[in-house]
OpenMM code with the backbone's topology and positions (N, CA, C; nanometers):
from openmm import Vec3, app, unit

residues = "MET ASN ILE LYS PRO LEU ALA ASP ARG VAL VAL ILE LYS MET LEU GLU ALA GLU GLU THR THR LYS SER GLY ILE ILE LEU THR SER LYS ALA GLN GLU LYS PRO GLN VAL ALA GLU ILE VAL ALA VAL GLY PRO GLY GLY VAL VAL ASP GLY LYS GLU VAL LYS MET GLU VAL SER VAL GLY ASP LYS VAL LEU THR SER LYS TYR ALA GLY THR GLU VAL LYS VAL ASP GLY GLU GLU TYR THR ILE LEU ARG GLN SER ASP ILE LEU ALA ILE VAL ASP".split()
positions = [
    Vec3(-3.8560, 11.0810, -2.7563),
    Vec3(-3.7379, 11.1785, -2.7004),
    Vec3(-3.7835, 11.2621, -2.6298),
    Vec3(-3.7452, 11.3087, -2.5087),
    Vec3(-3.7902, 11.4513, -2.4470),
    Vec3(-3.6893, 11.5586, -2.4809),
    Vec3(-3.7733, 11.6532, -2.4631),
    Vec3(-3.6821, 11.7982, -2.4809),
    Vec3(-3.6625, 11.8761, -2.3341),
    Vec3(-3.5577, 11.8826, -2.2926),
    Vec3(-3.5410, 11.9709, -2.1551),
    Vec3(-3.4715, 12.0855, -2.1807),
    Vec3(-3.5296, 12.1876, -2.1653),
    Vec3(-3.5028, 12.3430, -2.1997),
    Vec3(-3.3801, 12.3603, -2.0972),
    Vec3(-3.2981, 12.4488, -2.1209),
    Vec3(-3.1911, 12.4994, -2.0274),
    Vec3(-3.2300, 12.6419, -1.9910),
    Vec3(-3.1626, 12.6782, -1.9234),
    Vec3(-3.1708, 12.8231, -1.8356),
    Vec3(-3.3129, 12.8918, -1.8267),
    Vec3(-3.3342, 12.9898, -1.9017),
    Vec3(-3.4709, 13.0525, -1.8981),
    Vec3(-3.5606, 13.0225, -1.9945),
    Vec3(-3.5312, 12.9030, -2.0771),
    Vec3(-3.6074, 12.8699, -2.1848),
    Vec3(-3.7144, 12.7774, -2.1441),
    Vec3(-3.8297, 12.7850, -2.2301),
    Vec3(-3.9640, 12.6779, -2.2281),
    Vec3(-3.9889, 12.6343, -2.3365),
    Vec3(-4.0382, 12.5117, -2.3664),
    Vec3(-4.1115, 12.4314, -2.4661),
    Vec3(-4.2197, 12.4842, -2.4681),
    Vec3(-4.3026, 12.4957, -2.5733),
    Vec3(-4.4600, 12.5343, -2.5921),
    Vec3(-4.4733, 12.4672, -2.7293),
    Vec3(-4.6181, 12.4115, -2.6910),
    Vec3(-4.6916, 12.3644, -2.8346),
    Vec3(-4.8197, 12.4618, -2.8898),
    Vec3(-4.7755, 12.5085, -2.9975),
    Vec3(-4.9115, 12.6041, -3.0235),
    Vec3(-5.0388, 12.5395, -3.0385),
    Vec3(-5.1474, 12.6013, -2.9795),
    Vec3(-5.2691, 12.5514, -2.9977),
    Vec3(-5.3493, 12.5711, -3.1403),
    Vec3(-5.4096, 12.4723, -3.1874),
    Vec3(-5.4648, 12.5057, -3.3267),
    Vec3(-5.5422, 12.6290, -3.3575),
    Vec3(-5.5092, 12.6676, -3.4671),
    Vec3(-5.5922, 12.8073, -3.4917),
    Vec3(-5.7472, 12.7868, -3.5387),
    Vec3(-5.8168, 12.9056, -3.4873),
    Vec3(-5.9621, 12.9058, -3.5270),
    Vec3(-6.0041, 12.8686, -3.6688),
    Vec3(-6.0825, 12.7802, -3.6908),
    Vec3(-6.1368, 12.7263, -3.8590),
    Vec3(-6.2302, 12.8052, -3.8714),
    Vec3(-6.3143, 12.8878, -3.7916),
    Vec3(-6.4340, 12.9305, -3.7985),
    Vec3(-6.4274, 13.0831, -3.7252),
    Vec3(-6.4815, 13.2023, -3.7831),
    Vec3(-6.5074, 13.3127, -3.7219),
    Vec3(-6.6161, 13.3298, -3.6194),
    Vec3(-6.6367, 13.4059, -3.5153),
    Vec3(-6.7456, 13.4091, -3.4377),
    Vec3(-6.8610, 13.4186, -3.4972),
    Vec3(-6.8465, 13.4773, -3.6114),
    Vec3(-7.0014, 13.4788, -3.6918),
    Vec3(-7.0162, 13.3581, -3.7636),
    Vec3(-6.9354, 13.2544, -3.7566),
    Vec3(-6.9758, 13.1232, -3.8333),
    Vec3(-6.9144, 13.1309, -3.9561),
    Vec3(-6.8250, 13.2193, -3.9972),
    Vec3(-6.7557, 13.1788, -4.1437),
    Vec3(-6.6340, 13.1001, -4.1220),
    Vec3(-6.6372, 12.9901, -4.2253),
    Vec3(-6.5295, 12.9026, -4.2420),
    Vec3(-6.3997, 12.9656, -4.2969),
    Vec3(-6.2994, 12.9333, -4.2368),
    Vec3(-6.1663, 12.9863, -4.2828),
    Vec3(-6.1113, 12.8893, -4.3459),
    Vec3(-6.0539, 12.9123, -4.4612),
    Vec3(-5.9396, 12.8275, -4.5232),
    Vec3(-5.7992, 12.8382, -4.4450),
    Vec3(-5.7015, 12.7598, -4.4745),
    Vec3(-5.6122, 12.7374, -4.3983),
    Vec3(-5.5076, 12.8432, -4.4333),
    Vec3(-5.4938, 12.9156, -4.5709),
    Vec3(-5.4246, 13.0443, -4.5979),
    Vec3(-5.4983, 13.1401, -4.5274),
    Vec3(-5.6135, 13.1664, -4.4912),
    Vec3(-5.6759, 13.2796, -4.4280),
    Vec3(-5.6788, 13.2824, -4.2671),
    Vec3(-5.6197, 13.1679, -4.2156),
    Vec3(-5.6308, 13.1405, -4.0682),
    Vec3(-5.4773, 13.2128, -4.0235),
    Vec3(-5.4738, 13.2962, -3.9123),
    Vec3(-5.3786, 13.3391, -3.8740),
    Vec3(-5.2626, 13.2872, -3.7589),
    Vec3(-5.1556, 13.2885, -3.7920),
    Vec3(-5.0824, 13.1795, -3.7072),
    Vec3(-5.1259, 13.2193, -3.5602),
    Vec3(-5.1576, 13.1063, -3.4807),
    Vec3(-5.1799, 13.1001, -3.3294),
    Vec3(-5.0823, 13.1501, -3.2583),
    Vec3(-5.1221, 13.2533, -3.1454),
    Vec3(-5.0256, 13.3080, -3.0630),
    Vec3(-5.0559, 13.2425, -2.9273),
    Vec3(-5.1405, 13.1703, -2.8880),
    Vec3(-5.1623, 13.0943, -2.7852),
    Vec3(-5.1222, 12.9730, -2.7881),
    Vec3(-5.0656, 12.9129, -2.7015),
    Vec3(-4.9644, 12.8107, -2.6567),
    Vec3(-4.9903, 12.7280, -2.5215),
    Vec3(-4.9678, 12.5979, -2.5214),
    Vec3(-4.9461, 12.5464, -2.3843),
    Vec3(-4.8136, 12.5056, -2.3788),
    Vec3(-4.7605, 12.5320, -2.2415),
    Vec3(-4.6216, 12.4998, -2.2080),
    Vec3(-4.6285, 12.3292, -2.1978),
    Vec3(-4.5251, 12.2853, -2.2362),
    Vec3(-4.4915, 12.1416, -2.2416),
    Vec3(-4.3470, 12.1297, -2.1328),
    Vec3(-4.2711, 12.2257, -2.1267),
    Vec3(-4.1509, 12.2073, -2.0306),
    Vec3(-4.0807, 12.3362, -2.0269),
    Vec3(-4.0366, 12.3276, -1.8847),
    Vec3(-3.9635, 12.4561, -1.8465),
    Vec3(-3.8277, 12.4344, -1.7987),
    Vec3(-3.7579, 12.5280, -1.8188),
    Vec3(-3.6066, 12.5376, -1.7845),
    Vec3(-3.5739, 12.5808, -1.6191),
    Vec3(-3.4706, 12.5644, -1.5729),
    Vec3(-3.4635, 12.5605, -1.4219),
    Vec3(-3.4486, 12.6941, -1.3770),
    Vec3(-3.4186, 12.7722, -1.4831),
    Vec3(-3.3967, 12.9488, -1.4403),
    Vec3(-3.2737, 12.9730, -1.4275),
    Vec3(-3.2291, 13.0460, -1.3197),
    Vec3(-3.1075, 13.0575, -1.2416),
    Vec3(-3.0580, 13.1767, -1.3095),
    Vec3(-2.9025, 13.2015, -1.3035),
    Vec3(-2.8217, 13.3133, -1.3641),
    Vec3(-2.8286, 13.3201, -1.5114),
    Vec3(-2.8716, 13.4124, -1.5625),
    Vec3(-2.8745, 13.4424, -1.7390),
    Vec3(-2.8043, 13.5801, -1.7409),
    Vec3(-2.7047, 13.6042, -1.8344),
    Vec3(-2.6774, 13.7094, -1.8498),
    Vec3(-2.6338, 13.7897, -1.7078),
    Vec3(-2.5839, 13.7379, -1.6265),
    Vec3(-2.5495, 13.7962, -1.4795),
    Vec3(-2.6499, 13.8602, -1.4081),
    Vec3(-2.7819, 13.8013, -1.4533),
    Vec3(-2.9028, 13.8440, -1.3794),
    Vec3(-2.9847, 13.6940, -1.3291),
    Vec3(-3.0143, 13.7226, -1.2051),
    Vec3(-3.1149, 13.5935, -1.1373),
    Vec3(-3.2328, 13.5937, -1.2100),
    Vec3(-3.2544, 13.4712, -1.2902),
    Vec3(-3.4133, 13.4626, -1.3082),
    Vec3(-3.4704, 13.3585, -1.2753),
    Vec3(-3.5996, 13.4035, -1.2272),
    Vec3(-3.6930, 13.2983, -1.1477),
    Vec3(-3.8067, 13.2774, -1.2681),
    Vec3(-3.8221, 13.1588, -1.2702),
    Vec3(-3.9250, 13.1108, -1.3696),
    Vec3(-4.0767, 13.1342, -1.2971),
    Vec3(-4.1238, 13.2062, -1.3875),
    Vec3(-4.3078, 13.2497, -1.3537),
    Vec3(-4.3975, 13.1686, -1.4268),
    Vec3(-4.3662, 13.0691, -1.5004),
    Vec3(-4.4585, 13.0010, -1.5871),
    Vec3(-4.4295, 12.8512, -1.5531),
    Vec3(-4.5429, 12.7417, -1.5497),
    Vec3(-4.5042, 12.5940, -1.5486),
    Vec3(-4.5832, 12.5472, -1.6402),
    Vec3(-4.5530, 12.4180, -1.6492),
    Vec3(-4.6170, 12.3254, -1.7045),
    Vec3(-4.7357, 12.3168, -1.7318),
    Vec3(-4.8091, 12.3193, -1.8522),
    Vec3(-4.9643, 12.3224, -1.8553),
    Vec3(-5.0531, 12.4714, -1.8551),
    Vec3(-4.9465, 12.5739, -1.8310),
    Vec3(-4.9919, 12.7047, -1.8520),
    Vec3(-5.0007, 12.7334, -1.9870),
    Vec3(-5.1315, 12.7839, -2.0248),
    Vec3(-5.1818, 12.8484, -2.1537),
    Vec3(-5.1106, 12.9985, -2.1545),
    Vec3(-5.0351, 13.0212, -2.2569),
    Vec3(-4.9790, 13.1468, -2.2682),
    Vec3(-4.9900, 13.2142, -2.3947),
    Vec3(-4.9838, 13.3551, -2.4062),
    Vec3(-4.9721, 13.4363, -2.5045),
    Vec3(-4.8381, 13.4624, -2.5594),
    Vec3(-4.7972, 13.4418, -2.6751),
    Vec3(-4.6676, 13.4644, -2.7103),
    Vec3(-4.6238, 13.5635, -2.8197),
    Vec3(-4.5197, 13.6006, -2.8298),
    Vec3(-4.4823, 13.7057, -2.9592),
    Vec3(-4.5001, 13.6358, -3.0835),
    Vec3(-4.5525, 13.6914, -3.2013),
    Vec3(-4.5716, 13.6403, -3.3262),
    Vec3(-4.4624, 13.5591, -3.3962),
    Vec3(-4.3436, 13.6137, -3.3868),
    Vec3(-4.2195, 13.5421, -3.4445),
    Vec3(-4.1149, 13.4926, -3.3236),
    Vec3(-4.1593, 13.4700, -3.2306),
    Vec3(-4.0663, 13.4446, -3.1225),
    Vec3(-4.0315, 13.3096, -3.1244),
    Vec3(-3.8985, 13.2769, -3.0643),
    Vec3(-3.8449, 13.1320, -3.0467),
    Vec3(-3.8063, 13.0483, -3.1753),
    Vec3(-3.7636, 12.9248, -3.1603),
    Vec3(-3.7097, 12.8597, -3.2678),
    Vec3(-3.8150, 12.7241, -3.2971),
    Vec3(-3.8892, 12.6841, -3.3950),
    Vec3(-3.9592, 12.5991, -3.4305),
    Vec3(-3.8491, 12.4776, -3.4153),
    Vec3(-3.8860, 12.3409, -3.3566),
    Vec3(-3.8305, 12.2270, -3.4079),
    Vec3(-3.9614, 12.1287, -3.4116),
    Vec3(-3.9019, 11.9835, -3.4582),
    Vec3(-3.9902, 11.8955, -3.4881),
    Vec3(-3.9413, 11.7691, -3.4018),
    Vec3(-4.0184, 11.7043, -3.3021),
    Vec3(-3.9551, 11.5985, -3.2598),
    Vec3(-4.0742, 11.4562, -3.2530),
    Vec3(-4.0061, 11.3712, -3.2993),
    Vec3(-4.1170, 11.2658, -3.3119),
    Vec3(-4.2507, 11.3143, -3.3693),
    Vec3(-4.2395, 11.4053, -3.5127),
    Vec3(-4.3568, 11.4181, -3.5797),
    Vec3(-4.4438, 11.5457, -3.5105),
    Vec3(-4.3907, 11.5665, -3.3839),
    Vec3(-4.4900, 11.7115, -3.3255),
    Vec3(-4.4119, 11.8049, -3.3339),
    Vec3(-4.4616, 11.9423, -3.3585),
    Vec3(-4.3923, 12.0441, -3.3868),
    Vec3(-4.4159, 12.1427, -3.2244),
    Vec3(-4.2966, 12.1662, -3.2005),
    Vec3(-4.2696, 12.2432, -3.0935),
    Vec3(-4.1945, 12.3836, -3.1074),
    Vec3(-4.2012, 12.4817, -3.0230),
    Vec3(-4.1375, 12.5953, -3.0183),
    Vec3(-4.0622, 12.6182, -2.9252),
    Vec3(-3.9169, 12.6529, -2.8949),
    Vec3(-3.8220, 12.6714, -2.7767),
    Vec3(-3.8198, 12.8351, -2.7639),
    Vec3(-3.8460, 12.8806, -2.6682),
    Vec3(-3.8347, 13.0340, -2.6572),
    Vec3(-3.7988, 13.0880, -2.5161),
    Vec3(-3.7605, 13.1987, -2.4927),
    Vec3(-3.7181, 13.2504, -2.3496),
    Vec3(-3.8364, 13.2797, -2.2839),
    Vec3(-3.8307, 13.2985, -2.1571),
    Vec3(-3.9512, 13.3208, -2.0783),
    Vec3(-3.9939, 13.4668, -2.0928),
    Vec3(-3.8972, 13.5679, -2.1579),
    Vec3(-3.8947, 13.7013, -2.1643),
    Vec3(-3.9913, 13.7181, -2.3235),
    Vec3(-3.9979, 13.5948, -2.3689),
    Vec3(-4.0748, 13.6291, -2.5109),
    Vec3(-4.2402, 13.5664, -2.4876),
    Vec3(-4.2604, 13.5508, -2.3424),
    Vec3(-4.4030, 13.5018, -2.3198),
    Vec3(-4.4486, 13.6300, -2.2728),
    Vec3(-4.5658, 13.6818, -2.3426),
    Vec3(-4.6523, 13.8102, -2.3230),
    Vec3(-4.7387, 13.7901, -2.1763),
    Vec3(-4.7920, 13.6669, -2.1951),
    Vec3(-4.8950, 13.6994, -2.0850),
    Vec3(-4.9470, 13.5327, -2.0371),
    Vec3(-5.0104, 13.5034, -1.9557),
    Vec3(-5.0672, 13.3846, -1.9192),
    Vec3(-5.2299, 13.3856, -1.9444),
    Vec3(-5.2643, 13.3255, -2.0127),
    Vec3(-5.4229, 13.3021, -2.0357),
    Vec3(-5.4901, 13.2115, -1.9420),
    Vec3(-5.6041, 13.2586, -1.8878),
    Vec3(-5.6746, 13.1875, -1.8037),
    Vec3(-5.7903, 13.1178, -1.9007),
] * unit.nanometer
topology = app.Topology()
chain = topology.addChain("A")
for resn in residues:
    res = topology.addResidue(resn, chain)
    for name in ("N", "CA", "C"):
        topology.addAtom(name, app.Element.getBySymbol(name[0]), res)
Protein backbone atom coordinates (compact mmCIF):
# COMPACT_ATOMS: atom_id res chain seq x y z
CA MET A 1 0.00 0.00 0.00
CA ASN A 2 1.25 3.51 -0.82
CA ILE A 3 0.49 6.67 1.11
CA LYS A 4 -0.19 9.76 -1.01
CA PRO A 5 -0.46 12.91 1.13
CA LEU A 6 -2.91 15.65 0.23
CA ALA A 7 -2.46 19.44 0.14
CA ASP A 8 0.50 20.64 2.27
CA ARG A 9 1.10 17.36 4.08
CA VAL A 10 4.20 15.17 3.96
CA VAL A 11 4.86 11.58 5.01
CA ILE A 12 8.04 11.00 6.99
CA LYS A 13 9.83 8.00 8.43
CA MET A 14 11.65 8.68 11.68
CA LEU A 15 15.34 7.77 11.73
CA GLU A 16 16.62 5.47 14.45
CA ALA A 17 17.51 6.99 17.81
CA GLU A 18 21.13 7.03 18.88
CA GLU A 19 22.01 3.99 20.98
CA THR A 20 25.27 5.40 22.32
CA THR A 21 26.32 8.86 23.43
CA LYS A 22 29.29 10.68 21.91
CA SER A 23 31.35 9.58 24.92
CA GLY A 24 30.48 5.91 24.28
CA ILE A 25 27.82 5.30 26.93
CA ILE A 26 25.24 2.77 25.72
CA LEU A 27 21.64 3.93 26.30
CA THR A 28 18.71 1.67 27.08
CA SER A 29 15.57 2.09 25.00
CA LYS A 30 13.86 3.95 27.88
CA ALA A 31 16.73 6.45 28.12
CA GLN A 32 16.71 7.23 24.41
CA GLU A 33 14.89 10.38 23.35
CA LYS A 34 12.30 10.24 20.61
CA PRO A 35 14.18 11.07 17.41
CA GLN A 36 13.31 14.35 15.76
CA VAL A 37 15.21 13.74 12.52
CA ALA A 38 13.26 12.01 9.78
CA GLU A 39 13.41 11.25 6.07
CA ILE A 40 10.63 12.40 3.78
CA VAL A 41 9.04 9.51 1.85
CA ALA A 42 6.12 11.36 0.16
CA VAL A 43 5.12 14.98 -0.45
CA GLY A 44 1.69 16.43 -1.18
CA PRO A 45 1.07 18.72 -4.16
CA GLY A 46 0.69 21.95 -2.16
CA GLY A 47 -1.84 24.34 -3.68
CA VAL A 48 -4.37 26.49 -1.86
CA VAL A 49 -4.67 25.69 1.85
CA ASP A 50 -6.93 27.81 4.08
CA GLY A 51 -7.17 30.43 1.33
CA LYS A 52 -3.39 30.82 0.94
CA GLU A 53 -1.14 29.49 -1.81
CA VAL A 54 1.29 26.90 -0.39
CA LYS A 55 4.47 26.01 -2.28
CA MET A 56 6.14 22.79 -1.15
CA GLU A 57 9.71 23.54 -0.01
CA VAL A 58 10.72 19.92 0.71
CA SER A 59 11.09 16.89 -1.52
CA VAL A 60 11.29 13.11 -1.18
CA GLY A 61 14.60 12.00 0.33
CA ASP A 62 15.23 15.18 2.33
CA LYS A 63 16.24 14.67 5.95
CA VAL A 64 14.31 17.07 8.16
CA LEU A 65 14.03 18.17 11.77
CA THR A 66 10.45 18.09 13.08
CA SER A 67 8.57 19.35 16.09
CA LYS A 68 8.70 16.78 18.87
CA TYR A 69 4.98 15.96 18.99
CA ALA A 70 3.94 16.96 15.46
CA GLY A 71 1.84 14.89 13.13
CA THR A 72 -0.16 11.70 13.21
CA GLU A 73 1.58 8.35 13.48
CA VAL A 74 0.31 5.59 11.17
CA LYS A 75 1.39 2.00 10.57
CA VAL A 76 1.34 0.68 6.99
CA ASP A 77 2.55 -2.82 6.08
CA GLY A 78 4.38 -3.09 9.41
CA GLU A 79 6.28 0.20 8.92
CA GLU A 80 5.65 3.27 11.08
CA TYR A 81 5.22 6.65 9.38
CA THR A 82 4.16 10.11 10.48
CA ILE A 83 1.92 12.40 8.44
CA LEU A 84 2.33 16.10 9.17
CA ARG A 85 1.92 19.53 7.63
CA GLN A 86 4.91 21.13 5.96
CA SER A 87 4.71 23.94 8.54
CA ASP A 88 5.53 21.39 11.30
CA ILE A 89 8.96 20.85 9.72
CA LEU A 90 11.52 23.04 11.43
CA ALA A 91 14.53 22.63 9.12
CA ILE A 92 16.17 20.55 6.41
CA VAL A 93 19.25 18.72 7.70
CA ASP A 94 22.32 18.40 5.44
